[in-house]
C-alpha positions as CSV (number, residue, x, y, z in Angstrom):
1,M,122.9,235.1,201.9
2,L,122.2,237.2,205.1
3,H,125.1,235.3,207.1
4,V,127.4,235.9,204.3
5,C,126.8,239.6,203.9
6,R,127.2,240.0,207.6
7,F,130.2,238.1,207.7
8,V,131.9,240.3,204.5
9,V,130.7,243.6,206.7
10,L,132.5,242.3,210.0
11,S,135.5,241.4,207.7
12,L,135.8,244.6,206.2
13,S,135.4,246.2,209.7
14,L,138.1,244.6,211.2
15,T,140.3,245.0,208.3
16,L,139.4,248.5,208.7
17,A,140.2,248.8,212.6
18,L,143.6,247.0,211.8
19,L,144.2,249.5,209.2
20,A,143.6,252.7,211.6
21,A,145.6,251.1,214.4
22,P,148.4,253.4,215.1
23,P,151.9,252.1,214.9
24,E,153.8,250.6,217.6
25,L,157.6,250.9,217.5
26,P,160.0,248.9,220.1
27,L,162.2,251.2,221.7
28,Y,165.1,248.8,221.5
29,P,165.1,246.3,218.7
30,G,167.5,244.6,219.8
31,G,166.4,244.1,223.4
32,A,166.2,246.7,226.3
33,P,169.1,247.2,228.4
34,G,168.9,245.1,231.5
35,A,165.9,243.3,230.2
36,V,164.9,240.2,232.6
37,G,163.3,238.3,229.8
38,N,161.3,238.8,226.4
39,E,157.8,238.8,227.1
40,E,155.6,241.7,226.2
41,K,156.0,243.4,229.6
42,D,159.8,243.2,228.8
43,I,159.7,245.1,225.6
44,P,158.8,248.9,226.2
45,T,157.1,250.7,223.0
46,L,156.4,253.8,221.6
47,T,152.7,254.1,219.9
48,V,152.7,257.0,217.1
49,Y,150.0,258.9,216.3
50,P,150.9,261.4,213.1
51,A,149.4,264.7,213.1
52,P,146.8,265.0,210.4
53,E,147.9,265.9,206.9
54,G,148.5,269.7,206.3
55,S,149.5,270.3,209.9
56,N,152.0,273.0,210.1
57,T,152.6,273.0,213.9
58,Q,156.0,271.4,213.4
59,T,155.4,270.4,216.8
60,A,155.4,266.7,218.7
61,V,154.4,265.5,222.1
62,V,155.6,262.1,224.0
63,V,152.8,261.0,226.3
64,F,153.9,259.2,229.8
65,P,150.8,257.8,231.1
66,G,150.5,257.3,234.8
67,G,149.7,254.1,236.9
68,G,152.1,254.4,240.2
69,Y,154.9,252.8,238.0
70,V,152.9,249.4,238.2
71,N,150.3,250.1,235.5
72,L,149.7,252.4,232.8
73,A,146.5,254.1,232.0
74,V,147.0,253.8,228.4
75,N,143.3,255.0,227.4
76,H,142.6,258.6,229.2
77,E,146.2,259.6,229.7
78,G,147.4,257.8,226.7
79,A,145.4,257.4,223.5
80,D,142.7,260.4,224.3
81,I,145.8,262.6,225.0
82,A,147.0,261.7,221.4
83,A,143.7,262.5,220.0
84,W,143.8,265.9,221.8
85,L,147.2,266.6,220.2
86,N,146.1,265.4,216.7
87,A,143.2,267.5,216.7
88,R,145.7,270.6,217.3
89,G,147.8,269.3,214.7
90,V,150.7,267.9,216.8
91,T,152.0,264.5,216.4
92,A,151.7,262.6,219.5
93,Y,153.9,259.5,220.8
94,V,152.3,257.1,223.7
95,L,155.1,255.6,225.7
96,R,154.5,251.9,227.5
97,Y,157.5,252.0,229.8
98,R,158.6,249.3,231.8
99,L,157.1,248.8,235.1
100,A,157.4,247.4,238.8
101,P,157.7,244.9,240.2
102,R,159.7,243.3,237.5
103,Y,161.8,246.6,237.0
104,R,162.7,249.5,239.1
105,H,164.8,252.5,238.3
106,P,166.5,253.2,235.8
107,A,164.5,251.1,233.5
108,M,161.9,253.7,233.3
109,I,164.2,257.0,232.9
110,Q,166.0,255.0,230.2
111,D,162.6,254.4,228.5
112,A,161.5,258.0,228.6
113,Q,165.0,259.1,227.4
114,R,165.1,256.8,224.3
115,A,161.5,257.6,223.4
116,I,162.7,261.2,223.3
117,R,165.4,260.1,221.3
118,I,163.4,258.0,218.9
119,A,161.0,261.4,218.7
120,R,163.6,263.5,217.8
121,S,165.2,260.9,214.8
122,L,161.6,260.7,213.5
123,A,161.3,264.6,212.9
124,A,161.9,264.7,209.6
125,K,159.8,261.6,208.2
126,H,156.9,263.0,210.5
127,G,157.0,266.5,209.5
128,Y,157.9,268.8,213.1
129,A,161.2,270.2,214.1
130,K,163.7,268.4,216.4
131,D,163.7,271.4,218.8
132,R,159.9,271.5,219.1
133,I,159.2,268.1,220.9
134,G,157.7,268.4,224.3
135,I,156.4,265.8,226.8
136,W,153.1,265.3,228.7
137,G,153.1,263.0,231.9
138,F,150.4,262.3,234.4
139,S,150.8,261.2,237.8
140,A,153.5,258.7,238.3
141,G,154.1,259.4,234.6
142,G,154.4,263.1,235.5
143,H,157.1,261.9,237.9
144,L,158.8,260.5,234.9
145,A,158.4,263.2,232.8
146,A,159.6,265.8,235.7
147,T,162.7,263.2,235.6
148,A,163.3,263.5,232.2
149,S,163.2,267.5,232.3
150,T,165.9,267.4,235.2
151,H,168.2,264.4,233.8
152,F,169.1,264.7,230.3
153,D,172.2,265.1,227.9
154,G,173.1,266.1,224.7
155,G,173.3,262.5,223.0
156,N,176.2,260.3,222.5
157,A,178.0,261.7,219.0
158,S,180.0,258.7,218.8
159,A,177.3,255.9,219.5
160,T,176.9,253.4,216.4
161,D,173.1,253.5,217.0
162,P,172.0,257.2,215.5
163,I,169.0,257.2,217.9
164,E,171.5,257.5,220.6
165,R,173.3,260.3,219.1
166,E,170.1,262.2,219.6
167,G,169.6,264.5,222.6
168,C,166.8,263.8,225.3
169,R,166.2,267.1,226.6
170,P,162.5,268.2,225.9
171,D,161.6,271.5,224.8
172,F,158.9,271.9,227.0
173,A,156.5,270.0,229.8
174,I,153.1,269.3,230.8
175,L,152.7,267.6,234.1
176,A,149.1,266.8,235.2
177,Y,148.7,266.0,239.1
178,P,152.5,264.8,239.2
179,V,154.3,263.0,241.5
180,I,157.3,265.1,241.7
181,S,159.1,264.9,245.4
182,F,160.2,261.6,247.5
183,D,160.1,263.6,250.4
184,D,158.0,261.6,252.8
185,A,156.0,264.6,253.8
186,V,154.4,265.0,250.3
187,A,155.6,261.6,248.5
188,H,153.4,259.4,246.7
189,S,154.6,256.3,248.6
190,G,153.2,253.7,246.3
191,S,155.0,255.5,243.5
192,K,158.2,255.8,245.2
193,R,158.2,252.0,246.5
194,N,157.3,250.8,243.1
195,L,160.5,252.8,241.5
196,L,162.9,252.4,244.2
197,G,161.9,249.4,246.2
198,E,161.5,249.3,250.0
199,N,165.0,250.7,251.1
200,P,166.2,253.0,248.5
201,D,169.6,254.8,248.8
202,P,168.9,257.9,250.3
203,A,171.1,259.6,247.5
204,L,168.8,258.0,245.1
205,V,165.8,259.4,246.9
206,E,167.4,262.8,246.7
207,N,168.4,262.6,242.9
208,L,164.8,261.4,241.9
209,S,162.9,263.9,244.1
210,N,163.0,266.7,241.0
211,E,162.1,269.6,242.8
212,K,165.8,269.5,244.0
213,Q,167.1,269.1,240.4
214,V,165.7,272.1,238.6
215,T,168.2,274.0,237.0
216,P,168.2,276.9,234.7
217,Q,168.2,274.2,231.3
218,T,164.9,272.7,232.7
219,P,162.5,273.1,230.2
220,P,159.2,275.3,230.6
221,T,156.5,273.6,232.2
222,F,152.8,274.0,232.6
223,L,151.6,272.1,235.7
224,F,147.8,271.2,236.7
225,H,146.8,270.1,240.2
226,T,143.8,269.7,242.5
227,G,143.8,270.9,245.8
228,N,142.3,267.9,247.6
229,D,143.9,265.3,245.6
230,P,143.8,262.2,247.6
231,G,146.3,260.4,245.7
232,V,148.8,262.6,245.2
233,P,149.3,265.9,247.4
234,V,149.2,269.0,245.7
235,E,152.5,270.2,247.2
236,N,154.3,268.1,244.7
237,A,153.1,270.6,241.8
238,V,153.8,273.4,244.0
239,V,157.3,272.4,245.3
240,Y,158.0,272.2,241.5
241,Y,156.7,275.1,240.3
242,L,158.6,277.0,242.9
243,A,162.0,275.4,241.8
244,L,161.1,276.5,238.5
245,R,160.2,280.1,239.7
246,K,163.6,280.0,241.5
247,H,165.9,279.3,238.6
248,R,163.7,281.5,236.3
249,V,162.5,278.8,234.1
250,P,159.1,279.9,232.5
251,A,156.1,277.9,234.3
252,E,152.5,278.0,234.6
253,L,150.4,276.2,237.6
254,H,146.8,275.8,237.9
255,V,145.6,274.5,241.1
256,Y,141.9,273.7,241.2
257,E,140.1,273.4,244.7
258,D,138.2,270.1,244.2
259,G,138.8,267.0,242.1
260,R,139.7,263.7,242.1
261,H,143.0,262.1,241.1
262,G,143.6,260.8,237.4
263,V,140.8,262.7,235.8
264,G,143.0,262.8,232.8
265,L,141.2,266.0,230.3
266,A,138.2,265.5,232.8
267,P,136.1,266.1,229.6
268,F,132.6,265.9,231.4
269,H,133.4,267.7,234.6
270,P,131.9,271.2,234.7
271,I,134.8,272.8,236.2
272,L,138.2,270.6,235.4
273,S,137.2,270.6,231.9
274,T,138.5,274.1,231.8
275,W,142.4,273.0,232.1
276,P,142.9,271.4,228.8
277,P,141.9,275.2,227.3
278,R,144.1,277.0,229.5
279,L,147.0,274.5,228.5
280,E,146.0,275.1,225.0
281,A,146.4,278.8,225.1
282,L,149.6,278.8,226.9
283,L,150.7,276.5,224.1
284,R,149.6,278.9,221.5
285,F,151.3,281.9,223.4
286,H,154.2,280.2,223.1
287,G,154.0,279.4,219.5
288,W,153.8,275.4,219.9
289,L,150.6,275.5,218.1
290,S,151.4,277.7,215.2
291,K,154.2,277.2,212.3
292,P,157.6,278.7,213.8
């Protein structure tokens, strides 16, 4: 009898866990552009974390985890970020984009742009506004977010797929210890190589050095980095901030003196754990965490 009870409890726990699992949407139900197979790694997805019932922020954020364009830190730079956003009344989407060495550019930016379009298409369903959709990227995911912030369009009005009619410009961006530049003086060589290959076209390197692509239409941006980051030099965040400032794009940069790369929200660090509250304060100041 005891074994039966344990089995029932275990089955109930598994059922509740499955029921609680957030839905995962394929970005391209008909297959991704340029797909080289139909395995899991060929099928980029968007995991949906709806805001709690009763939320009135009318804001959503698409999250791009980091991992050097070869891995994805989907927990501390994905699910944990979605939980942080949900706790503040924001709907979150975590993107699993395609990775090297199986894929190179432009697969990753195609996935990022498609994710933003999907988020925009789901606005009415999930209770937020189409013009209140931000992005949040970490490390190489920060490069992807910066690329999405500087390479976007208003959608294709004549597309047969209604999702493709949606624009892919984010309304604001959050970049945490981001890769920005592919200038050899400051670039994270692994991300550059994984995205572009061993001997990329110099014109492509220039195009994806995102500090050189900022315009007045680039969305307002919050940046966080540490001064002695051993993985991605802090100059990446600095040059992007200066480019935003040059083009009069609202921006805020926080550089902490000390800290390793890839800290996520740094919940247990006595100093770095103060960066998420600073982000929250800026989001509140601009109205992203209150009803418009």
